[in-house]
N, C-alpha and C positions, 0 to 999 in steps of 0.2 A: 688567548692561546699563548701570548708571549710569556705568561707565567703558568700555563697549564692549569688554570683554575676551572674545575668542572662545575662549580656552583652556578656558572653562567650558561650551562647547556640549555638550549631552548630559548634563551633570551636574545641571542644574536649569533651570527655566523662570521667567521674570520677568513678573509681572503688574503693570499700572499702574492704581491705583485710580481715578484721575481720568478715564481714557479707557475703562476696562472692557476693555482689550486685553491679551493676554499674548504674549510674544516669546521668542525664543532670546537668550541672552547675546550681546552684540556686535551686536545689531540696529542697522541704520543710522538708525533713527528717532531723533528728538531724545531726549536723556537726561532722564529724569524726576528729580524730587527724591527723595532716599532715603526720606523719610517717606511718599511716595506709592507705594512699591513693596512687593510681597510675593512670596515665592518658593514654587514648587511642584516636587515631584519629577518629575512627568510631565504631559503635556498633559491627560490625563483629569481630574486633580485640578483643574487650572485651569478646564477646561470646566464641571465640576460646581460650581465656585465662582461661576459666572456670567460668566466672562471669554470674549471672542471672540478667535480667532486673528488675529495680525497679518497684514496683506496684503503686507507688505514682506519679512519674514524667513520667513513661512510655516512656523510651528513644527509643524504637523501633517504636513508632508512629511518623507520620509526625508532624513537628512543627506547633502548632496552628491549628491542623486539626479540621474539622467540625465533631462533634459526630453524630452517626447514628440517635439519637433521634431529633437532630436539623434538619437533612436532612429530616426526616419524617414530621416535622412540616412545613418545606418549601414546601414539596410535597403537603400537604393539601391545601396550599394557591394556588398552581398552578392548582389543581383539581377544586377548587372553586373560580375562579378568580373574579367573581362578588359578592361574599359573604364575610362577615366578619367572620373569624374563631374565634369563641368565646372561652372563657375559658372552657365552658361546652363541646364544640366540642373537644377541646384538651384533656380533661380528659377522654372523651369517647374513645379516641384513645390511651389511656395509657400514655399521656404526662402531665408533670407538668407545668402549666402556670408560676408559680413562678421561676422554674428552667430555663425556656425559657427566661423569662424576664432578669434574672441575666446574662445569657450567651450572649444575644443580647446587653445588656448594656456594658458588658466587651469587646466584640469583634467588635461591630458595633457602639457603642455610641448611640444606640436607643433601645427602647423596641421592642418586637416582634409585638405588635399591631401597633406601629409606622411604622415598616417595611412593614407590609401588607397594611397599609393605604397609604404608599408611592407608592406601586405597583398600587393600585386602582386609585389614583390621577394621576399617570403618564399615565395610559391608558385613563383616562378622558381628560387629557390635549391634547393628540394626537387626540382624537375624536373631540374635540371642534375645534382644528386647521383644521381638515378635513371637517368641515362644520356641524357637529352634534350640535343640540341645547343644551343649558346648562341643560335644564330639562331632555332631553334624556340621556345626558352624566351622569348626577347625578343618574338617574334610573339604567342605565347599570352598573354603578360602585358600586351599592349596597347601596346608601344613601336613607334613608327614607324620608328626607325633602330636598328641594332645598336650604333652608336657611342654614342648617347644611353643605351641600356640599359647598356652597359659602364660608362659614367661614373657613372650612378646606382647601379649595383651596387657599384662600388668605393667610392663615397662612403658607402654604407650598411654594407658589411661589411669594408672595409679591404683587400680583395683583388679581383683580377679574376675574372670568372665561371669561367675555366678553372682557377683556383686554389681554387675553392670547396671547403671542407673543414670539418669540425667540425659539431656539431649546431646546428639552428635551433630555438629555443624560442619558442612563441607566448606573447604577453603580452596579458592582457585585464583590463579594469576590470569589477568586479562590485559591484552595489549590495547593501547589507545594512541592516538596521534600525539598526546602529551606525555607519553611514558606509560610504563606498566603500572597496573593497579592490582590490588588484592581485594577480593570479594569474599564475604562469608554469608552463607545462607543455608536453610534447609528447604524442604519442599513447600513450605508455607510462607516464609518471610525472608527478607533481606536484612541482615544485621550490621553489616559493615561494608564499606567501599572506600578504599584509601589508596593513594599513590604509594608505591613500595618504598620510596626513599623518604617518606615522612618520618621525622625524628620521633614522633609520638606513637609510632606503629606498635611497638612492644607494649606500651602503656594501654593503648586501646584494646589490644588482645586480652590483657590481664583484666581490664574492666569488664569485657564481655564474659570472661570466665566467672568473675565474681558475681555478676548480675544474673547470669543464666545457669550457672553450674554446669557448663557445657564442656565438651571435648571437641577438638578440631582434627579433621582428617582431610587429606587431599581428596577432591571428588567433584561431582557434578550433580546438580539438582535442576528441577524444572524452573525454579526461580532464577538460577544462574544462567540457564540457557536463554530465558526471556530477557534478562539483564543485558546479555551480550548483544542481542538483537536491537534493543532500545538504545544502548550506548552507541552502536554503530550509526543508527539513524540520527541520534543527537549530534554526533560529530560531523555528519554529512549535512547538517542544517535542516534536516527533514522532520525532526521531532522537537516540539517545544514544551511538551508536558509528559513526564514519565507516568506510567501506570503500572506500578509495582507495589506489592504488599510490603510495607516497611515496619520494622520494630526497632524503635530507638529509645528504649527504656532508660530513664535517668531520674534526676531529682525533679520535683514539680516545676521548678523554675526552668531547668534545662529543657524539659518537654514543652513548656510554654514558648520558649525561644525557638525551638526547632519547628513547632507547629506554625509559628509566624513565618519562619524562613520559607517553608514550602508554599506559602501563599504569595510570595513576592513574584510578580509576573515575569515571564521570560523576557529578556531584553531590558529590564528595568533594574534600578538599584535603590537601596534604602540606606540611610545613615544609622549609625549606632544610636544616636540620640532619638531619631524617629522610631527606631525599634523599641527603645525604652519607653517612650511616650505611648506607643500603641499598646504596650503591656501594662500601662498604668503605673509605671515605675520611672518617673521622669529623670531621676538622678542615678539610674542604674546602668549607665553606658558601659562602665568597665565590666560589670557582671554579665551584661549582654555579650561583650567581646569575649569573655572567658567561656561562656556557654557556646559561642560560635566555635571557639578553638577546640572544645570538647566534642563537637559534632563528629560522629563516626561514619556518616554516609555522605561522602563528598559528591558534589555535582547534583545529585538527586535531592538532597536537602541542601539547597544552594547558598551556603554561607559565603560563597564568592560574590554574591550580589549585595553584600553589605560593605559600605565604604565610609570614609570620613565625611564630616558635614560639608567640607569644601570639595568633595568629589574625588579626592586622592585615595590611592589604595593603601591598605595596611592589613596586617594580620591574617595571613592565609597559610595554613599548615603545609599545603602542597607547594608553596613558593609563590611570591608575588608575580613572577613571570607567567605562571599558569593562570593565576587569577585574571591577569590582563588578557591572556589569550581567550579564556572562557567568556569574558565580557565582550571582547571584540567579536567572537563568534556569534554570540547571542544578539549583538547589535548590528550584525550584517557587515562588519568591517574586515572579516577574516574568514578564509576557507581553510579547514584543517584536513581536507582530503584531496 
């Protein structure tokens, strides 16, 4: 906090002796002097030491959590799937369109209107692939004109509605105790689960498009609903083995590595050298490490369970602090709820 470094968010919490308040690293509040600061591993320690949570960075809330007012706006879209939720509708429901726009741009890289347009276009895409005419799909999706629908469709998917082909994957943001994640799935498989702040996120999305020829739209599927249930149970310490249909297409070697990852038991770890030996490639530790880094399905394909030969941590796309927290959770040393 003394240097406002947000890269340490989740690693420790900072308490200021002179104010009696504790914060996340990088809190926008004024930086204290180093001699007035002490550090705690989690909020509970700070609370029991007599510190109060900061009202600006809110250290007791989940990292990057979705505010209630955003959830309310999303619920409006779900209640009115074929209609465009206008700024007037938002205001009538006590919501600020400007505030929503800023939040969606910051957290999703798109405006709220773009988000709901994506949902409507995704439904239209599926209808057209199922045999519905373009005119009917446009009407069902809330477009006043077929030409406007065709233009929006082409802008979103790069083809005209009559040329619609390839799978459509739903993309959804999910909140966890370790920060927000992005999941990609259809109704049959899960293709991606990553922390939103991972640097390789854009690369992973491009890899998905190249391997599957898919398009992405904001949405919900049966697989995503089950994923949310199982993730909650996992972070509560009640689930030790995920039961979800996965699709992690890659090179033959990558798939070998990922297949081995899912067989590492809950609460245990394996070294890179052990992984290489198990795969019959004794000198391929670096290749194993790279395949780990290319894993697109975090937690469920548990690359966090691979460590150095001496047991120290290294190489986790979601950040070493998350790797430590996941291992502590699985080894019964930490509660995340």
